[in-house]
C-alpha positions in Angstrom: 43.6 126.6 27.4 45.0 128.5 29.9 46.6 126.3 32.7 46.7 126.1 36.6 47.9 124.0 39.8 46.1 123.0 42.2 44.6 119.7 43.8 41.1 119.2 43.3 38.4 118.8 46.3 35.6 116.1 45.1 34.3 117.7 41.9 35.3 121.2 42.3 39.0 122.9 42.6 39.9 125.7 44.9 41.8 128.0 43.3 44.8 130.4 44.9 44.1 133.7 45.0 46.9 134.6 42.3 45.1 132.6 39.9 41.8 133.6 40.6 43.2 137.0 39.7 44.9 136.1 36.9 41.4 134.4 35.4 39.9 137.6 36.4 42.6 139.5 34.1 41.8 137.1 31.4 38.2 138.1 31.5 37.6 134.3 31.1 33.3 134.0 30.5 31.9 131.1 33.3 31.4 128.5 30.3 34.9 128.8 29.0 37.1 125.8 30.0 40.5 125.6 31.2 42.8 123.6 33.1 43.7 122.8 36.1 46.5 120.0 36.7 46.9 117.9 40.2 50.9 118.5 39.8 51.0 114.4 39.7 50.6 113.9 35.8 46.6 114.6 35.5 44.4 117.2 33.9 41.1 118.3 35.2 39.1 120.1 32.4 37.4 123.3 34.2 34.8 126.1 34.1 34.3 128.9 36.5 32.1 127.6 39.3 30.0 129.6 41.3 31.3 130.2 44.9 30.4 128.2 47.6 31.3 127.3 51.5 30.2 125.4 54.1 30.5 128.5 56.2 29.1 131.7 56.1 32.2 134.1 56.6 33.2 136.2 54.0 36.8 135.3 53.6 35.3 131.8 52.6 32.4 133.4 50.4 35.3 135.3 48.1 37.0 132.1 47.4 37.1 131.1 43.6 36.3 127.5 42.2 36.4 125.3 39.1 34.1 123.4 38.4 35.7 119.5 37.1 33.7 118.8 33.6 36.8 115.7 32.3 39.8 115.1 33.4 42.8 112.7 31.4 46.7 112.4 31.8 48.8 115.1 31.2 50.8 114.9 27.9 53.8 116.8 28.6 55.7 114.6 30.3 58.2 112.7 29.7 59.1 109.0 30.6 62.2 109.8 31.5 63.7 111.1 35.1 65.8 113.9 34.5 67.6 115.7 37.2 69.5 119.3 36.4 72.2 120.4 38.6 73.2 123.5 37.8 76.1 126.0 39.0 74.8 129.4 40.3 75.5 132.1 37.5 74.9 135.8 38.3 72.2 137.9 36.9 69.7 136.4 34.6 71.3 133.6 33.6 70.0 131.3 36.0 66.6 132.2 35.6 66.9 131.2 31.9 68.8 127.6 32.6 66.1 127.3 35.4 63.2 128.4 33.0 64.4 125.9 30.0 64.8 123.4 32.2 61.3 123.2 33.0 60.2 123.3 29.6 62.7 120.9 28.0 60.8 118.2 30.6 63.6 118.6 34.0 61.9 116.0 36.6 63.9 118.3 39.5 66.8 121.0 39.1 69.4 121.3 41.8 71.4 124.7 42.0 75.2 123.9 43.7 78.0 126.2 44.2 81.6 125.4 42.8 84.8 126.9 43.1 84.6 129.2 40.2 81.2 130.5 40.6 81.2 134.3 39.9 77.1 134.8 41.7 77.7 134.1 45.4 75.1 132.0 47.1 73.8 135.0 49.4 70.5 134.7 50.7 69.7 130.6 49.1 66.4 130.8 50.4 65.5 133.8 48.7 67.1 132.4 45.8 65.5 128.9 45.7 62.1 130.5 46.1 62.2 132.8 43.1 63.8 129.7 41.3 60.6 127.8 42.1 58.4 130.6 41.4 59.9 130.5 37.7 59.4 127.0 37.7 55.9 126.7 38.5 55.2 129.4 35.5 57.2 127.9 32.7 55.6 124.3 33.8 51.8 126.8 33.2 53.3 127.7 30.0 54.5 124.3 28.4 52.4 122.3 29.8 54.0 120.1 32.1 51.9 117.7 34.4 53.9 118.4 37.6 56.4 121.4 38.8 59.4 120.7 39.0 61.4 121.1 42.5 64.5 123.6 43.2 66.5 122.6 45.4 70.0 123.9 46.8 72.5 122.1 47.7 74.6 122.4 50.7 77.7 122.1 49.0 79.3 121.0 45.8 80.3 117.3 47.2 76.3 116.8 48.0 74.9 117.4 44.5 77.8 115.3 43.4 77.1 112.5 45.7 73.0 113.0 44.7 73.9 113.1 40.9 75.7 110.0 41.1 72.8 108.2 42.4 71.1 108.2 39.1 71.3 105.6 36.3 73.5 107.5 34.3 75.0 110.3 35.8 76.3 112.8 33.0 79.0 115.6 34.1 79.8 117.4 31.4 83.1 118.8 31.5 85.2 120.9 28.6 88.6 119.3 29.3 87.0 116.0 28.1 87.7 115.1 24.8 87.0 111.5 24.4 83.9 110.2 25.7 80.2 112.1 23.8 76.9 112.8 24.9 75.8 110.0 22.1 78.3 107.0 23.5 77.1 107.9 26.9 73.7 107.3 26.3 73.7 104.8 23.4 76.3 102.7 26.7 73.0 102.9 28.9 70.4 102.8 26.4 67.7 101.2 29.4 68.8 104.3 31.8 65.6 105.5 33.3 67.1 108.3 35.4 69.7 110.6 34.2 71.7 113.1 36.3 72.4 116.4 34.1 75.6 118.3 35.9 76.7 121.5 34.4 79.4 124.5 35.4 79.6 127.8 36.4 80.9 130.6 33.8 84.7 129.7 34.6 84.0 126.1 34.2 84.8 123.2 36.2 88.2 122.7 38.2 90.1 119.5 37.6 89.8 119.1 41.4 86.5 119.1 40.9 86.2 116.7 38.2 88.2 114.3 39.8 85.7 114.2 42.8 83.1 113.5 39.8 84.6 110.4 38.8 85.5 109.3 41.7 81.8 109.2 42.7 81.1 107.4 39.8 80.2 109.9 37.5 80.7 110.3 33.6 82.4 113.0 32.4 81.4 113.9 29.0 81.6 116.3 26.4 79.3 118.4 24.7 81.1 118.9 22.0 83.9 120.9 20.1 82.2 124.5 20.9 82.4 125.6 24.8 78.6 126.7 25.6 77.7 129.4 28.0 77.1 128.3 31.2 73.1 129.2 30.6 73.3 127.0 27.7 74.6 124.0 28.3 71.8 123.1 30.5 69.5 123.3 27.8 71.5 122.0 25.3 72.0 118.7 27.2 68.2 118.1 28.4 67.1 118.7 25.1 69.7 116.1 23.2 69.1 113.5 25.8 65.3 114.0 25.5 65.3 113.8 21.8 67.6 110.9 21.9 65.1 108.8 24.2 62.1 109.8 22.1 60.5 112.7 24.8 61.4 115.6 22.3 
């Protein structure tokens, strides 16, 4: 079923103009069912309702509503809270990393600048807004019950400070040769929150890894192969979700 995100009001849900236009393009008939998720883990089964309003304004009369006929918990949410910290990347690499992180169950996504980032921060507000749109579309497509937030960390140290607060804070470092992801997961099997920090195209500098270690993060390896910057967060998140029974 087609999926949208909006908050219910009583027995109906007012759809955004963008979602209403999408429904028109799908040529949904009045009796056809679709899902509207409240963004908090609950799905509402709906069909198109007759437009109604408490006022007689033409603007109100043009609004599109969904009539609720049932509801249920969203099945697409993992029971593990995992925040992914992604170093800025050029072109569509960042788009890919954000999209796949949402599909694989990330609770939130934090973008950050590190020393070897090729991409410049530029207009961070505009970039974050674009990434949030990508997260929304990915959440619709894959059946998520929440739309993960996408924010930009003020600095590398700020990102690491936030990431270190998780019960299992993981810093993926290409020069790490001892601690594997599996070992890290098994060492804290009861962790309810995980943070994943992955680097840019040029990798992390040793000083950056030292900052992560001194903040309490575990430096781990993703194996003998060097993954691309857009592949690493997806690979790490997929492995974690599989290990914890969420994939």
